[in-house]
C-alpha positions as CSV (number, residue, x, y, z in Angstrom):
1,M,2.6,-4.0,-38.7
2,T,-0.4,-5.7,-40.2
3,D,-3.8,-4.0,-40.7
4,T,-5.3,-6.2,-38.1
5,K,-2.6,-5.4,-35.5
6,A,-3.0,-1.7,-36.3
7,R,-6.7,-1.8,-35.7
8,Q,-6.5,-3.7,-32.5
9,G,-4.2,-1.2,-30.9
10,L,-1.9,-2.3,-28.1
11,S,-2.3,-5.8,-26.7
12,R,-2.3,-6.1,-22.9
13,R,1.2,-7.5,-23.1
14,D,2.4,-4.5,-25.1
15,L,0.7,-2.1,-22.7
16,L,2.3,-3.8,-19.7
17,A,5.7,-3.9,-21.3
18,R,5.7,-0.2,-22.2
19,S,4.2,0.9,-18.9
20,M,6.7,-1.2,-16.9
21,A,9.6,0.3,-18.9
22,A,8.2,3.8,-18.2
23,G,8.2,3.1,-14.4
24,A,4.5,3.4,-13.8
25,S,3.2,2.4,-10.4
26,F,0.0,0.9,-11.7
27,V,-0.9,0.0,-15.2
28,V,-4.5,0.8,-15.9
29,G,-6.2,-0.7,-18.9
30,S,-9.8,-0.7,-20.1
31,S,-10.9,-3.3,-17.6
32,F,-7.8,-4.4,-15.6
33,V,-5.2,-3.1,-13.3
34,A,-1.7,-4.5,-12.8
35,S,1.1,-3.5,-10.4
36,H,4.4,-2.0,-11.5
37,D,6.3,-5.2,-10.8
38,A,3.7,-7.5,-12.5
39,A,3.2,-9.4,-9.2
40,W,-0.5,-9.1,-9.6
41,A,-3.2,-8.1,-12.0
42,T,-6.9,-8.1,-11.7
43,E,-10.0,-7.7,-13.9
44,M,-12.5,-5.1,-13.0
45,N,-16.2,-5.9,-12.8
46,A,-17.8,-2.6,-11.8
47,L,-15.2,0.0,-10.8
48,K,-13.1,2.0,-13.2
49,P,-9.5,0.6,-13.2
50,E,-8.1,4.0,-12.0
51,T,-10.4,3.9,-9.1
52,F,-9.4,0.4,-8.1
53,A,-5.7,1.2,-8.4
54,T,-6.2,4.3,-6.2
55,L,-8.1,2.1,-3.7
56,V,-5.2,-0.4,-3.5
57,Q,-2.7,2.5,-2.9
58,M,-5.0,4.0,-0.3
59,A,-5.2,0.6,1.5
60,R,-1.4,0.3,1.4
61,D,-1.1,3.8,2.9
62,I,-3.7,3.2,5.6
63,Y,-2.1,-0.1,6.7
64,P,1.5,-0.1,5.5
65,H,3.4,-3.3,5.7
66,D,6.5,-3.3,3.6
67,H,6.8,-7.1,3.8
68,L,3.3,-7.5,2.2
69,S,3.0,-7.4,-1.6
70,D,0.1,-5.5,-3.2
71,E,-1.7,-8.7,-4.1
72,Y,-2.9,-9.0,-0.4
73,Y,-4.2,-5.4,-0.6
74,V,-6.0,-6.2,-3.9
75,V,-7.8,-9.1,-2.2
76,A,-8.7,-6.8,0.7
77,V,-10.4,-4.2,-1.5
78,K,-11.8,-6.4,-4.2
79,G,-15.2,-6.3,-2.3
80,Y,-15.6,-2.7,-3.5
81,D,-15.6,-3.8,-7.1
82,V,-19.3,-4.7,-7.0
83,P,-22.3,-2.8,-8.6
84,D,-23.7,-1.9,-5.1
85,A,-20.5,-0.1,-4.0
86,V,-19.6,1.7,-7.2
87,D,-21.3,5.0,-6.6
88,T,-20.0,5.4,-3.1
89,T,-16.5,4.2,-3.9
90,E,-16.1,6.4,-7.1
91,A,-17.4,9.4,-5.1
92,G,-15.0,8.7,-2.3
93,I,-12.0,8.3,-4.6
94,E,-13.0,11.6,-6.3
95,I,-12.9,13.3,-2.9
96,L,-9.4,11.8,-2.4
97,N,-8.3,13.0,-5.8
98,A,-9.8,16.5,-5.2
99,A,-7.8,16.7,-2.0
100,A,-4.6,15.7,-3.9
101,R,-5.4,18.3,-6.6
102,G,-5.7,20.9,-3.8
103,K,-2.1,20.1,-2.9
104,G,-0.9,20.6,-6.5
105,H,-1.0,16.9,-7.6
106,A,-2.8,15.5,-10.6
107,D,-4.5,12.9,-8.4
108,Y,-3.8,10.6,-5.4
109,L,-1.9,8.0,-7.5
110,S,0.5,10.6,-8.9
111,I,1.8,11.5,-5.4
112,G,5.3,9.9,-5.2
113,W,5.9,10.2,-1.5
114,E,4.0,8.1,1.1
115,R,4.3,10.9,3.6
116,D,2.4,13.3,1.2
117,R,-0.3,10.7,0.5
118,V,-0.7,10.1,4.3
119,D,-1.2,13.9,4.7
120,I,-4.0,13.8,2.2
121,L,-5.6,10.8,4.0
122,R,-5.4,12.6,7.3
123,G,-7.4,15.4,5.7
124,I,-10.3,13.1,4.9
125,E,-10.0,10.6,7.8
126,D,-13.3,11.8,9.4
127,S,-15.2,11.2,6.2
128,P,-17.6,8.2,6.0
129,F,-15.8,6.9,3.0
130,F,-12.4,6.8,4.7
131,Q,-13.9,5.2,7.8
132,Q,-15.6,2.5,5.7
133,V,-12.4,1.6,3.8
134,R,-10.3,1.7,7.0
135,G,-12.8,-0.5,8.8
136,G,-13.2,-2.9,5.9
137,L,-9.4,-3.3,5.7
138,V,-9.2,-4.6,9.2
139,T,-11.0,-7.8,8.3
140,G,-10.3,-7.7,4.5
141,L,-6.5,-7.6,5.0
142,Y,-5.9,-9.4,8.3
143,N,-8.4,-12.2,7.9
144,Q,-6.5,-13.6,4.8
145,K,-5.0,-16.9,5.9
146,A,-2.2,-16.4,3.4
147,V,-1.2,-13.2,5.3
148,W,-1.0,-14.9,8.8
149,P,2.4,-16.6,8.4
150,L,3.8,-13.3,7.2
151,F,3.0,-11.9,10.6
152,G,4.1,-15.0,12.5
153,Y,0.5,-16.0,13.4
154,E,-0.1,-19.8,13.2
155,G,-3.9,-19.5,13.1
156,E,-6.5,-20.7,15.5
157,S,-5.4,-23.3,18.0
158,Y,-8.7,-25.1,19.0
159,S,-8.5,-27.7,16.3
160,K,-4.9,-28.5,17.3
161,G,-5.7,-29.0,21.0
162,G,-5.4,-25.5,22.2
163,Y,-2.5,-23.4,23.3
164,I,-1.7,-25.1,26.6
165,N,0.3,-27.9,25.0
166,R,1.5,-25.9,22.1
167,G,3.9,-23.4,23.6
168,F,1.7,-20.7,25.1
169,D,4.3,-20.2,27.8
170,D,7.5,-20.4,25.7
171,I,8.3,-16.7,25.8
172,T,11.6,-16.0,27.5
173,W,11.4,-12.3,27.8
174,L,9.0,-12.1,30.8
């Protein structure tokens, strides 16, 4: 290994490769987060990468859809990665992590079972932070045009002449 390489430490590629081999759910670097299957990666602007990774997992646990990849959840919570939301988001994630520690886990991300994570979320569901994230996900997740076909929604119909001539009455089960 050259002196330059030794001084630089791990490259992103090396970090991702080693983390993927270790089976990590999220790879958290100094200013980026990537998923375990390398389907997505995103740069952080304001939040700590660990906070953003926790926010993505929280979003997936609040609105679980096995047929949606994490990249859609990343887009849904990316709005929290702004300077105005940092303090509130970091504090909310700390409350979530404290609840996880109270149940014997290192933090929320370290909980392997979805059922256990949902129990933690139920414990904080009345908090303003949880309600803010849950409410934001309704539009942040389901208003993504890329998600619509995955749910069988064809989009608005007005620009296509409305539903009357486009099969509004084609259901056979009524």
